N, CA, C and O atoms as a Tripos MOL2 file, in Angstrom:
@<TRIPOS>MOLECULE
protein
  220   219    55     0     0
PROTEIN
NO_CHARGES

@<TRIPOS>ATOM
      1 N        -288.4760  128.3950 -106.6300 N.3       1 MET1
      2 CA       -288.5970  127.7070 -107.8950 C.3       1 MET1
      3 C        -288.6600  128.4800 -109.2290 C.2       1 MET1
      4 O        -288.2970  128.0900 -110.3390 O.2       1 MET1
      5 N        -289.2910  129.8560 -108.8150 N.am      2 LEU2
      6 CA       -289.5040  130.6020 -110.2310 C.3       2 LEU2
      7 C        -288.4600  131.1910 -110.1040 C.2       2 LEU2
      8 O        -288.1600  131.5230 -111.2500 O.2       2 LEU2
      9 N        -287.1540  131.7900 -108.9420 N.am      3 ARG3
     10 CA       -286.1430  132.2070 -109.0170 C.3       3 ARG3
     11 C        -285.1970  131.3090 -109.9510 C.2       3 ARG3
     12 O        -284.4660  131.7490 -110.8380 O.2       3 ARG3
     13 N        -285.3230  130.2120 -109.6490 N.am      4 TYR4
     14 CA       -284.5230  129.3680 -110.3770 C.3       4 TYR4
     15 C        -284.7130  129.0910 -111.9700 C.2       4 TYR4
     16 O        -283.8580  128.5710 -112.6880 O.2       4 TYR4
     17 N        -285.8530  129.4860 -112.3360 N.am      5 ALA5
     18 CA       -286.4650  129.7190 -113.7160 C.3       5 ALA5
     19 C        -285.9280  130.8310 -114.1040 C.2       5 ALA5
     20 O        -285.1220  130.7530 -115.0320 O.2       5 ALA5
     21 N        -286.1340  131.7750 -113.6830 N.am      6 LEU6
     22 CA       -285.5040  132.8730 -114.0700 C.3       6 LEU6
     23 C        -284.1250  132.9300 -114.3180 C.2       6 LEU6
     24 O        -283.6830  133.3580 -115.3840 O.2       6 LEU6
     25 N        -283.2610  132.4370 -113.2010 N.am      7 ILE7
     26 CA       -281.4370  132.3700 -113.1450 C.3       7 ILE7
     27 C        -281.4050  131.7600 -114.7770 C.2       7 ILE7
     28 O        -280.8720  132.4250 -115.6650 O.2       7 ILE7
     29 N        -282.1440  130.2010 -115.0960 N.am      8 PHE8
     30 CA       -281.5360  129.6230 -115.9260 C.3       8 PHE8
     31 C        -282.0140  130.0660 -117.3220 C.2       8 PHE8
     32 O        -281.4940  129.6780 -118.3680 O.2       8 PHE8
     33 N        -283.1860  131.0230 -117.2260 N.am      9 LEU9
     34 CA       -283.5290  131.6500 -118.5030 C.3       9 LEU9
     35 C        -282.5690  133.1560 -118.9120 C.2       9 LEU9
     36 O        -282.4110  133.6180 -120.0420 O.2       9 LEU9
     37 N        -282.2460  133.4790 -118.1410 N.am     10 VAL10
     38 CA       -280.8550  134.6650 -118.0800 C.3      10 VAL10
     39 C        -279.6170  134.1050 -118.7000 C.2      10 VAL10
     40 O        -278.9600  134.6310 -119.5980 O.2      10 VAL10
     41 N        -279.3320  132.6920 -117.9550 N.am     11 VAL11
     42 CA       -278.1930  132.0290 -118.7390 C.3      11 VAL11
     43 C        -278.4140  131.5170 -119.8260 C.2      11 VAL11
     44 O        -277.4180  131.2220 -120.4870 O.2      11 VAL11
     45 N        -279.6140  131.2590 -120.3400 N.am     12 ALA12
     46 CA       -280.2140  130.9240 -121.6690 C.3      12 ALA12
     47 C        -279.8690  132.2330 -122.8180 C.2      12 ALA12
     48 O        -279.5590  132.0950 -124.0010 O.2      12 ALA12
     49 N        -280.0170  133.3820 -122.1300 N.am     13 ILE13
     50 CA       -280.0900  134.5960 -122.8950 C.3      13 ILE13
     51 C        -278.6440  134.8630 -123.2060 C.2      13 ILE13
     52 O        -278.1800  135.0930 -124.3230 O.2      13 ILE13
     53 N        -277.8900  134.7920 -121.8750 N.am     14 ILE14
     54 CA       -276.6120  135.3240 -121.9940 C.3      14 ILE14
     55 C        -275.8750  134.4010 -123.4290 C.2      14 ILE14
     56 O        -275.3090  134.9370 -124.3810 O.2      14 ILE14
     57 N        -276.0830  132.9370 -123.2350 N.am     15 ALA15
     58 CA       -275.6170  131.8960 -123.7390 C.3      15 ALA15
     59 C        -275.9490  132.1980 -125.0780 C.2      15 ALA15
     60 O        -275.0770  132.2350 -125.9460 O.2      15 ALA15
     61 N        -277.1320  132.4160 -125.3130 N.am     16 GLY16
     62 CA       -277.5530  132.6110 -127.0520 C.3      16 GLY16
     63 C        -276.7170  133.5840 -127.4720 C.2      16 GLY16
     64 O        -275.9210  133.3600 -128.3830 O.2      16 GLY16
     65 N        -276.8100  135.0070 -126.7450 N.am     17 VAL17
     66 CA       -276.2320  136.0880 -127.2540 C.3      17 VAL17
     67 C        -274.6140  135.5940 -127.8370 C.2      17 VAL17
     68 O        -274.2620  135.6810 -129.0140 O.2      17 VAL17
     69 N        -273.7100  135.0350 -126.6310 N.am     18 LEU18
     70 CA       -272.3350  134.5830 -126.8330 C.3      18 LEU18
     71 C        -272.2490  133.4540 -127.9340 C.2      18 LEU18
     72 O        -271.1410  133.1090 -128.3430 O.2      18 LEU18
     73 N        -273.4970  132.8280 -128.4570 N.am     19 GLY19
     74 CA       -273.3230  132.0780 -129.3380 C.3      19 GLY19
     75 C        -273.3370  130.7310 -128.9630 C.2      19 GLY19
     76 O        -273.3400  129.8330 -129.8050 O.2      19 GLY19
     77 N        -273.3470  130.5050 -127.6220 N.am     20 PHE20
     78 CA       -273.4770  128.8130 -127.5110 C.3      20 PHE20
     79 C        -275.0270  128.4640 -127.4290 C.2      20 PHE20
     80 O        -275.8800  128.7480 -126.5870 O.2      20 PHE20
     81 N        -275.0750  127.7210 -128.6510 N.am     21 GLY21
     82 CA       -276.4240  127.4270 -128.7040 C.3      21 GLY21
     83 C        -276.8780  126.0110 -128.0430 C.2      21 GLY21
     84 O        -278.0720  126.0570 -127.7490 O.2      21 GLY21
     85 N        -276.3730  124.9830 -127.7800 N.am     22 GLY22
     86 CA       -276.5520  124.3350 -127.2890 C.3      22 GLY22
     87 C        -276.9240  124.2920 -125.5320 C.2      22 GLY22
     88 O        -277.7330  123.6040 -124.9090 O.2      22 GLY22
     89 N        -276.0380  125.2470 -125.1240 N.am     23 ILE23
     90 CA       -276.0920  125.8260 -123.8000 C.3      23 ILE23
     91 C        -277.5810  126.2790 -123.4840 C.2      23 ILE23
     92 O        -278.3530  125.9190 -122.5960 O.2      23 ILE23
     93 N        -277.6810  126.9600 -124.2560 N.am     24 ALA24
     94 CA       -278.7680  128.5230 -124.4020 C.3      24 ALA24
     95 C        -279.9530  127.2800 -124.5240 C.2      24 ALA24
     96 O        -280.7380  127.2030 -123.5780 O.2      24 ALA24
     97 N        -280.0850  126.4410 -125.5000 N.am     25 GLY25
     98 CA       -281.2470  125.4300 -125.5590 C.3      25 GLY25
     99 C        -281.6320  124.6940 -124.2820 C.2      25 GLY25
    100 O        -282.7890  124.7220 -123.8630 O.2      25 GLY25
    101 N        -280.5710  123.9800 -123.6180 N.am     26 ALA26
    102 CA       -280.7450  123.2590 -122.5540 C.3      26 ALA26
    103 C        -281.2550  124.2520 -121.4900 C.2      26 ALA26
    104 O        -282.2140  123.8010 -120.8640 O.2      26 ALA26
    105 N        -280.8790  125.4280 -121.1430 N.am     27 ALA27
    106 CA       -281.0520  126.2930 -120.3740 C.3      27 ALA27
    107 C        -282.5170  126.7410 -120.0800 C.2      27 ALA27
    108 O        -283.2000  126.8710 -119.0640 O.2      27 ALA27
    109 N        -282.7050  126.9300 -121.4810 N.am     28 SER28
    110 CA       -284.3360  127.4690 -121.7120 C.3      28 SER28
    111 C        -285.1850  126.1320 -121.6300 C.2      28 SER28
    112 O        -286.4150  126.0890 -121.6120 O.2      28 SER28
    113 N        -284.6900  125.5100 -121.6030 N.am     29 GLY29
    114 CA       -285.8710  124.3120 -121.6210 C.3      29 GLY29
    115 C        -286.0640  123.7090 -120.3790 C.2      29 GLY29
    116 O        -287.0510  123.0320 -120.0930 O.2      29 GLY29
    117 N        -284.7570  124.0470 -119.3510 N.am     30 ILE30
    118 CA       -284.8780  123.6150 -118.0940 C.3      30 ILE30
    119 C        -285.7730  124.7250 -117.0940 C.2      30 ILE30
    120 O        -286.5200  124.4080 -116.1680 O.2      30 ILE30
    121 N        -285.4580  126.1080 -117.5750 N.am     31 ALA31
    122 CA       -286.3690  127.1330 -117.3730 C.3      31 ALA31
    123 C        -287.9770  126.9710 -117.4160 C.2      31 ALA31
    124 O        -288.7780  127.1650 -116.5020 O.2      31 ALA31
    125 N        -288.2450  126.5090 -118.9120 N.am     32 GLN32
    126 CA       -289.6610  125.9510 -119.0130 C.3      32 GLN32
    127 C        -289.9690  125.1600 -118.1830 C.2      32 GLN32
    128 O        -291.0320  125.3250 -117.5840 O.2      32 GLN32
    129 N        -289.2190  124.1700 -117.9210 N.am     33 ILE33
    130 CA       -289.7930  122.9080 -117.0050 C.3      33 ILE33
    131 C        -290.4360  123.6010 -115.7760 C.2      33 ILE33
    132 O        -291.5900  123.5370 -115.3530 O.2      33 ILE33
    133 N        -289.1380  124.4170 -115.2380 N.am     34 LEU34
    134 CA       -289.4600  124.9220 -114.0670 C.3      34 LEU34
    135 C        -290.3780  125.9150 -113.8480 C.2      34 LEU34
    136 O        -290.9820  125.9630 -112.7770 O.2      34 LEU34
    137 N        -290.5720  126.7580 -114.7690 N.am     35 PHE35
    138 CA       -291.7400  127.4780 -114.9830 C.3      35 PHE35
    139 C        -293.0110  126.9340 -114.9270 C.2      35 PHE35
    140 O        -293.8840  127.2210 -114.1090 O.2      35 PHE35
    141 N        -293.0900  125.9930 -115.9950 N.am     36 PHE36
    142 CA       -294.5430  125.2750 -115.7390 C.3      36 PHE36
    143 C        -294.7590  124.0930 -114.4930 C.2      36 PHE36
    144 O        -295.8320  123.4950 -114.4030 O.2      36 PHE36
    145 N        -293.4650  123.7940 -113.4190 N.am     37 LEU37
    146 CA       -293.8770  123.3600 -112.3650 C.3      37 LEU37
    147 C        -294.2140  124.2250 -111.3480 C.2      37 LEU37
    148 O        -295.0180  124.0450 -110.4330 O.2      37 LEU37
    149 N        -293.4900  125.2290 -111.6060 N.am     38 PHE38
    150 CA       -294.0410  126.3730 -110.2090 C.3      38 PHE38
    151 C        -295.8090  126.9430 -110.7260 C.2      38 PHE38
    152 O        -296.5790  127.3600 -109.8610 O.2      38 PHE38
    153 N        -296.1790  126.8760 -112.0420 N.am     39 LEU39
    154 CA       -297.4780  127.0200 -112.0930 C.3      39 LEU39
    155 C        -298.4540  126.3510 -111.8250 C.2      39 LEU39
    156 O        -299.5860  126.7250 -111.5190 O.2      39 LEU39
    157 N        -297.9680  125.1610 -111.9520 N.am     40 ALA40
    158 CA       -298.5440  123.7050 -111.4050 C.3      40 ALA40
    159 C        -299.1070  123.9130 -109.6970 C.2      40 ALA40
    160 O        -300.2220  123.8900 -109.1760 O.2      40 ALA40
    161 N        -297.6510  124.1300 -109.1590 N.am     41 PHE41
    162 CA       -297.8120  124.1400 -107.7220 C.3      41 PHE41
    163 C        -298.4830  125.2460 -107.3320 C.2      41 PHE41
    164 O        -299.1940  125.2170 -106.3270 O.2      41 PHE41
    165 N        -298.3360  126.3520 -108.0820 N.am     42 LEU42
    166 CA       -299.4320  127.7610 -107.7240 C.3      42 LEU42
    167 C        -300.9220  127.3370 -107.5770 C.2      42 LEU42
    168 O        -301.6570  127.6990 -106.6580 O.2      42 LEU42
    169 N        -301.2340  126.5960 -108.5110 N.am     43 VAL43
    170 CA       -302.6700  126.2250 -108.7960 C.3      43 VAL43
    171 C        -303.1720  125.5230 -107.7510 C.2      43 VAL43
    172 O        -304.3090  125.6400 -107.2940 O.2      43 VAL43
    173 N        -302.0480  124.5610 -107.2590 N.am     44 ILE44
    174 CA       -302.5560  123.2860 -106.2890 C.3      44 ILE44
    175 C        -302.3890  124.1890 -104.9170 C.2      44 ILE44
    176 O        -303.1200  123.9370 -103.9590 O.2      44 ILE44
    177 N        -301.8030  124.8210 -104.8730 N.am     45 SER45
    178 CA       -301.7670  125.5930 -103.4930 C.3      45 SER45
    179 C        -303.0050  126.5590 -103.3980 C.2      45 SER45
    180 O        -303.4300  126.8600 -102.2830 O.2      45 SER45
    181 N        -303.4490  126.9300 -104.2540 N.am     46 LEU46
    182 CA       -304.8250  128.2290 -104.5920 C.3      46 LEU46
    183 C        -305.8470  127.2330 -104.1090 C.2      46 LEU46
    184 O        -306.5720  127.4460 -103.1370 O.2      46 LEU46
    185 N        -305.8700  126.1140 -104.8500 N.am     47 ILE47
    186 CA       -306.9210  125.1770 -104.8480 C.3      47 ILE47
    187 C        -307.1880  124.4810 -103.1070 C.2      47 ILE47
    188 O        -308.2520  124.3950 -102.4930 O.2      47 ILE47
    189 N        -305.8220  124.0750 -102.6790 N.am     48 VAL48
    190 CA       -306.1350  123.5250 -101.5520 C.3      48 VAL48
    191 C        -306.3690  124.5750 -100.5310 C.2      48 VAL48
    192 O        -307.1170  124.2540  -99.6080 O.2      48 VAL48
    193 N        -305.8050  125.9220 -100.5260 N.am     49 GLY49
    194 CA       -306.1970  127.0890  -99.8310 C.3      49 GLY49
    195 C        -307.5310  127.1080  -99.7030 C.2      49 GLY49
    196 O        -308.0450  126.8580  -98.6140 O.2      49 GLY49
    197 N        -308.3890  127.4570 -100.9780 N.am     50 LEU50
    198 CA       -309.6380  127.6300 -100.9750 C.3      50 LEU50
    199 C        -310.6530  126.6550 -100.3300 C.2      50 LEU50
    200 O        -311.7560  127.0260  -99.9280 O.2      50 LEU50
    201 N        -310.2070  125.3940 -100.2600 N.am     51 PHE51
    202 CA       -311.0370  124.2840  -99.8790 C.3      51 PHE51
    203 C        -310.9670  124.3390  -97.9740 C.2      51 PHE51
    204 O        -311.8530  124.0410  -97.1740 O.2      51 PHE51
    205 N        -309.4440  124.8770  -97.7010 N.am     52 ARG52
    206 CA       -309.2850  124.6940  -96.3880 C.3      52 ARG52
    207 C        -310.2360  125.9960  -95.6590 C.2      52 ARG52
    208 O        -310.8800  125.8000  -94.6280 O.2      52 ARG52
    209 N        -310.2050  127.3640  -96.3840 N.am     53 ARG53
    210 CA       -310.9220  128.6190  -95.8640 C.3      53 ARG53
    211 C        -312.4390  128.1340  -95.8460 C.2      53 ARG53
    212 O        -313.1920  128.5820  -94.9810 O.2      53 ARG53
    213 N        -312.8670  127.2700  -96.7430 N.am     54 ALA54
    214 CA       -314.3540  126.8730  -96.9430 C.3      54 ALA54
    215 C        -314.8350  126.3430  -96.0960 C.2      54 ALA54
    216 O        -315.9790  126.6580  -95.7670 O.2      54 ALA54
    217 N        -314.0260  125.1790  -95.3240 N.am     55 SER55
    218 CA       -314.5490  124.2460  -94.5290 C.3      55 SER55
    219 C        -314.2250  124.8310  -92.7360 C.2      55 SER55
    220 O        -314.6070  124.1490  -91.7850 O.2      55 SER55
@<TRIPOS>BOND
     1     1     2 1
     2     2     3 1
     3     3     4 2
     4     3     5 am
     5     5     6 1
     6     6     7 1
     7     7     8 2
     8     7     9 am
     9     9    10 1
    10    10    11 1
    11    11    12 2
    12    11    13 am
    13    13    14 1
    14    14    15 1
    15    15    16 2
    16    15    17 am
    17    17    18 1
    18    18    19 1
    19    19    20 2
    20    19    21 am
    21    21    22 1
    22    22    23 1
    23    23    24 2
    24    23    25 am
    25    25    26 1
    26    26    27 1
    27    27    28 2
    28    27    29 am
    29    29    30 1
    30    30    31 1
    31    31    32 2
    32    31    33 am
    33    33    34 1
    34    34    35 1
    35    35    36 2
    36    35    37 am
    37    37    38 1
    38    38    39 1
    39    39    40 2
    40    39    41 am
    41    41    42 1
    42    42    43 1
    43    43    44 2
    44    43    45 am
    45    45    46 1
    46    46    47 1
    47    47    48 2
    48    47    49 am
    49    49    50 1
    50    50    51 1
    51    51    52 2
    52    51    53 am
    53    53    54 1
    54    54    55 1
    55    55    56 2
    56    55    57 am
    57    57    58 1
    58    58    59 1
    59    59    60 2
    60    59    61 am
    61    61    62 1
    62    62    63 1
    63    63    64 2
    64    63    65 am
    65    65    66 1
    66    66    67 1
    67    67    68 2
    68    67    69 am
    69    69    70 1
    70    70    71 1
    71    71    72 2
    72    71    73 am
    73    73    74 1
    74    74    75 1
    75    75    76 2
    76    75    77 am
    77    77    78 1
    78    78    79 1
    79    79    80 2
    80    79    81 am
    81    81    82 1
    82    82    83 1
    83    83    84 2
    84    83    85 am
    85    85    86 1
    86    86    87 1
    87    87    88 2
    88    87    89 am
    89    89    90 1
    90    90    91 1
    91    91    92 2
    92    91    93 am
    93    93    94 1
    94    94    95 1
    95    95    96 2
    96    95    97 am
    97    97    98 1
    98    98    99 1
    99    99   100 2
   100    99   101 am
   101   101   102 1
   102   102   103 1
   103   103   104 2
   104   103   105 am
   105   105   106 1
   106   106   107 1
   107   107   108 2
   108   107   109 am
   109   109   110 1
   110   110   111 1
   111   111   112 2
   112   111   113 am
   113   113   114 1
   114   114   115 1
   115   115   116 2
   116   115   117 am
   117   117   118 1
   118   118   119 1
   119   119   120 2
   120   119   121 am
   121   121   122 1
   122   122   123 1
   123   123   124 2
   124   123   125 am
   125   125   126 1
   126   126   127 1
   127   127   128 2
   128   127   129 am
   129   129   130 1
   130   130   131 1
   131   131   132 2
   132   131   133 am
   133   133   134 1
   134   134   135 1
   135   135   136 2
   136   135   137 am
   137   137   138 1
   138   138   139 1
   139   139   140 2
   140   139   141 am
   141   141   142 1
   142   142   143 1
   143   143   144 2
   144   143   145 am
   145   145   146 1
   146   146   147 1
   147   147   148 2
   148   147   149 am
   149   149   150 1
   150   150   151 1
   151   151   152 2
   152   151   153 am
   153   153   154 1
   154   154   155 1
   155   155   156 2
   156   155   157 am
   157   157   158 1
   158   158   159 1
   159   159   160 2
   160   159   161 am
   161   161   162 1
   162   162   163 1
   163   163   164 2
   164   163   165 am
   165   165   166 1
   166   166   167 1
   167   167   168 2
   168   167   169 am
   169   169   170 1
   170   170   171 1
   171   171   172 2
   172   171   173 am
   173   173   174 1
   174   174   175 1
   175   175   176 2
   176   175   177 am
   177   177   178 1
   178   178   179 1
   179   179   180 2
   180   179   181 am
   181   181   182 1
   182   182   183 1
   183   183   184 2
   184   183   185 am
   185   185   186 1
   186   186   187 1
   187   187   188 2
   188   187   189 am
   189   189   190 1
   190   190   191 1
   191   191   192 2
   192   191   193 am
   193   193   194 1
   194   194   195 1
   195   195   196 2
   196   195   197 am
   197   197   198 1
   198   198   199 1
   199   199   200 2
   200   199   201 am
   201   201   202 1
   202   202   203 1
   203   203   204 2
   204   203   205 am
   205   205   206 1
   206   206   207 1
   207   207   208 2
   208   207   209 am
   209   209   210 1
   210   210   211 1
   211   211   212 2
   212   211   213 am
   213   213   214 1
   214   214   215 1
   215   215   216 2
   216   215   217 am
   217   217   218 1
   218   218   219 1
   219   219   220 2
@<TRIPOS>SUBSTRUCTURE
     1 MET1         2 RESIDUE 1 A MET
     2 LEU2         6 RESIDUE 1 A LEU
     3 ARG3        10 RESIDUE 1 A ARG
     4 TYR4        14 RESIDUE 1 A TYR
     5 ALA5        18 RESIDUE 1 A ALA
     6 LEU6        22 RESIDUE 1 A LEU
     7 ILE7        26 RESIDUE 1 A ILE
     8 PHE8        30 RESIDUE 1 A PHE
     9 LEU9        34 RESIDUE 1 A LEU
    10 VAL10       38 RESIDUE 1 A VAL
    11 VAL11       42 RESIDUE 1 A VAL
    12 ALA12       46 RESIDUE 1 A ALA
    13 ILE13       50 RESIDUE 1 A ILE
    14 ILE14       54 RESIDUE 1 A ILE
    15 ALA15       58 RESIDUE 1 A ALA
    16 GLY16       62 RESIDUE 1 A GLY
    17 VAL17       66 RESIDUE 1 A VAL
    18 LEU18       70 RESIDUE 1 A LEU
    19 GLY19       74 RESIDUE 1 A GLY
    20 PHE20       78 RESIDUE 1 A PHE
    21 GLY21       82 RESIDUE 1 A GLY
    22 GLY22       86 RESIDUE 1 A GLY
    23 ILE23       90 RESIDUE 1 A ILE
    24 ALA24       94 RESIDUE 1 A ALA
    25 GLY25       98 RESIDUE 1 A GLY
    26 ALA26      102 RESIDUE 1 A ALA
    27 ALA27      106 RESIDUE 1 A ALA
    28 SER28      110 RESIDUE 1 A SER
    29 GLY29      114 RESIDUE 1 A GLY
    30 ILE30      118 RESIDUE 1 A ILE
    31 ALA31      122 RESIDUE 1 A ALA
    32 GLN32      126 RESIDUE 1 A GLN
    33 ILE33      130 RESIDUE 1 A ILE
    34 LEU34      134 RESIDUE 1 A LEU
    35 PHE35      138 RESIDUE 1 A PHE
    36 PHE36      142 RESIDUE 1 A PHE
    37 LEU37      146 RESIDUE 1 A LEU
    38 PHE38      150 RESIDUE 1 A PHE
    39 LEU39      154 RESIDUE 1 A LEU
    40 ALA40      158 RESIDUE 1 A ALA
    41 PHE41      162 RESIDUE 1 A PHE
    42 LEU42      166 RESIDUE 1 A LEU
    43 VAL43      170 RESIDUE 1 A VAL
    44 ILE44      174 RESIDUE 1 A ILE
    45 SER45      178 RESIDUE 1 A SER
    46 LEU46      182 RESIDUE 1 A LEU
    47 ILE47      186 RESIDUE 1 A ILE
    48 VAL48      190 RESIDUE 1 A VAL
    49 GLY49      194 RESIDUE 1 A GLY
    50 LEU50      198 RESIDUE 1 A LEU
    51 PHE51      202 RESIDUE 1 A PHE
    52 ARG52      206 RESIDUE 1 A ARG
    53 ARG53      210 RESIDUE 1 A ARG
    54 ALA54      214 RESIDUE 1 A ALA
    55 SER55      218 RESIDUE 1 A SER
């Protein structure tokens, strides 16, 4: 998931440099959503791992 967020970020940067504002905005929005989903899943995974290790 983090890989796709980075890919969309690169697409957004390239589109922004080339002047495609709409595509750059959409790609950066998708990258932001994927990044926050990755962070949420990371935190959930760490919490579940701590509870499994404790019991």
